[in-house]
N, C-alpha and C positions, 0 to 999 in steps of 0.2 A: 447259149447252148454249147457244151463242149463238143468239139469236132475231133475225130481221130485223124492223125496224120501219120505219114510213114515213120518207121522205127529208126529215128536218127537221134544222136545224143543231143542234149540240151546245149544250144549254142549261145555262148556269151555274146552280148552285144545286140541281140535281137530285142525289139520292143523297148519299153521304158526302163527295164532293169538289165544290167550287164552281168548279173550273177544269179545263180539259183537261190531260192529261199533258204535261209539258214535252218528253219524249222518248218516241217510240213506235218500236219496232223490229219488223220483220215478216219472218218466214220464209216466203217466197213458194213454196208447194208445190202440186203438182197439175197442172202444165201438161201433163205427159206423159199422165196419166190422162184429162184433159179431151179431148186429141186422140184417144186410143185409143177412147174411148167414141163418137167420131164417125167412126171409121174413117179418121182423118187421121194423117199423120206427126207425130212428137213435136215437130218444129220449128214446126208450125202452132200447137200449144199455147203455145209460147214467144212466138210473134208475137202471139197473142191476149192473152197475159199483159202485153205492153207497153201495151196499151190500159188494162188494169187499173192499171198503174203510173201512167199519166197521170191517171186518175180519182181514185186514192187520194191522189196528191201534191196535187192541187187541193183535195180535200176536207180534207186535213190542214192545209194552209195557211189555208183559210177558217175552220177550227175553232179556230185559234190554237195549234196544236202548234208548238213551237219547233224541234224536230229530228225528222226521220223517217229511220230507218236501214233500208235494204232489203238483205236477204241475197240477192245476185244470183248469186254463184258461189263455192262453197266449195273449199278445198284438196282435198277428196275428189272433187269433180265432174270432175276430170281422168280419172277411171276410166270415164266415160261414152264411148259410141262417138265416134270422132274426128269424124265428120260432124256429130254433134249439138253437140260442143264448138265446132267451127269456125262453125257456124250461130249459136250463142249469142254468140260474139265479134263476128260480123258485125252481129248485132242491136244490140249495145252500141255499135259504131262508128256505126251509123245513128242511134241515139238521141242520142248526143253531138253528131253533126253537125247534127241537125235540132231538137234540143230545148234545148241548153245556153243559147243566147242568149235564147230565149223565157223560159226559167226565170229568167234574170237580170233580164229586163224585169219579170217578175212578182214580183221580190223574193225569189227562191229561189236560194240559193247551193249549188252542187254541191261535194261533197267525197267522197274515196274512202279506204277503209281496206283493208288487205290487202297481200300481197306483190306489189308491182309488178314486181319483177325477174323474176318468172316469166311475165310477159306479153309479147306482141309489142311491139317498139319503137314501131311506129306507133300502137298502142293506148295505150301509156304517154304518148306525145306528145299524143294526143287528150284523155286524161284531164287532163293538166297544163293544156292550153288551156282545157278546160271549167272547171277550178277558177279560172282567171285571169279569167273573164268578169266584167265589172263587174256589180254587183248593185244594183238600184235600191231603196234602203231595205229592208234585209234583213228579210224576214218569217219565213223558215224556212230551215234547213239541210237539204238532201237529201243524206244520206250513203249511199253505195253500198258495200257490202262485197263486194269482188271479189278472187278468189283469197285468201279469208280463212278462217282457222281459229283458234278460240279458244285451243286448246292451243299452236299455233305462236306466237301472239302472246304468250302467257304465257312461253314458253320464251325468246323473243327479249328480253323485258323482263328476265328473270332474267340473261341473258348481259350485257345492258347494265349492270345493276347490279353484276354480278361484275367486269366490266372496271373500273368506277369504283372498286370496293374495291381491286382489284389495283394500280391506279395511285395509290392513296392519296388519292383525291379524296373518298371516302365511307367512313364507318365502318360496318361491318356491323351493329353494334348500333343504328344510327340508321335502319335500313330499316324503315319502317312502311307502313301501307296507302297513305298519301299519296305516299310516295316510289315505291312500286310502281306506283300508278296513273299517276304522272307518267312512268313508263318505257314505258307502253303507247302504241299508236298513237292512242288516243282521248284523249290527254292534254288536260286542260282541258274535256272534254265532260261534260255532265251524264249520269249513269247513266240507262239506260232505266227509265221508270216502268211501261211496259206493253210486253209482248212478245206478238205475235199470230202464231199458226201456222195456216195454212190447210190444207185437204185431209183433216182428220181424224186426222192423225198426232199423237202425243203425246210428242214428244221434242224436245230443244233442238239437236241436231245440231251441236255444237261451235261454237255462236254466242254471242259476247259472254259467255263463261263467268265472267269476273271481274266485268264491269260489271253483269250482270243478277242479281246475288246477291239483291237484294230487289225485283226487278220483279214485277209482277202478270202472270200468264200467262192468255191466252185461246186455247183450241184450238177451231177451228170446222171443221165438215165441208165447208164451201164450198171448192171448188177455186179456185186463184188466178185463172184467167181469168174466173170468175164473181164474184169478190170486188171490188165496186166501192164507190161512195159510200155506198150504203145499208148495206152490211155493215160498212164502216169506222165510220160514225157509230154503229151499233148496238154495236160494240165499245167506243167511247168512252163510250157510255151505261152499259154494264155496268161498265166501269172506275170510272166516277163513283159507282156504287152500292156500291163496295167500301170497306171501312175498312182502311187500311194502318197496321199497328202496329210494324213494324220490330223484332220480337222482344219488344215490350212487351205490356201488357194493355190 
């Protein structure tokens, strides 16, 4: 169980790891339950969750994390009420409009993974503009998984490789893990070292299925709107105390 500790920076040399994880991925869960517990509409929880995003992004950059991937909207989330989906997309538009340039000035580069074709054209344009913002001395990449599903990503990669084989560009016998990884939308990215899921749920929900094969997982009961700097640094501390063997002894 993740325990919260005082708000202190992640200290190198503690536990089994002397450095923060290069790549942290977070399944942000619990916005709806946070709102329901307070008699508020679900969208109020999502709005409060944006504050947690700001706080965790800042804490990750200060701690020396190189890449932070946030699971913002899955391919399955379209099943939610239309009003909630529209509200989530409006929140993202607001975030990009008000935060992209500030993130760039702070040395944080924005990137998106997921199926953009399924999103509104104006949102696609806003995403492209945010990715093009000049970054002052890149400290961290903030990667947002939007309309993303791990299975869909793997299927798309398999189709890309199949087309290359059919066109004679690639020999099927030469497809190894490296070739497959290069066909994913995360090509060239480091695999996540740590995956955090908030709200007490203990499942991975179709998130980075290929990439997180050897990631460490932390499941915390803290709802995402309550997950801030203190909880994030506590997760880094727990990660640092773990010994990663990658199948060895």
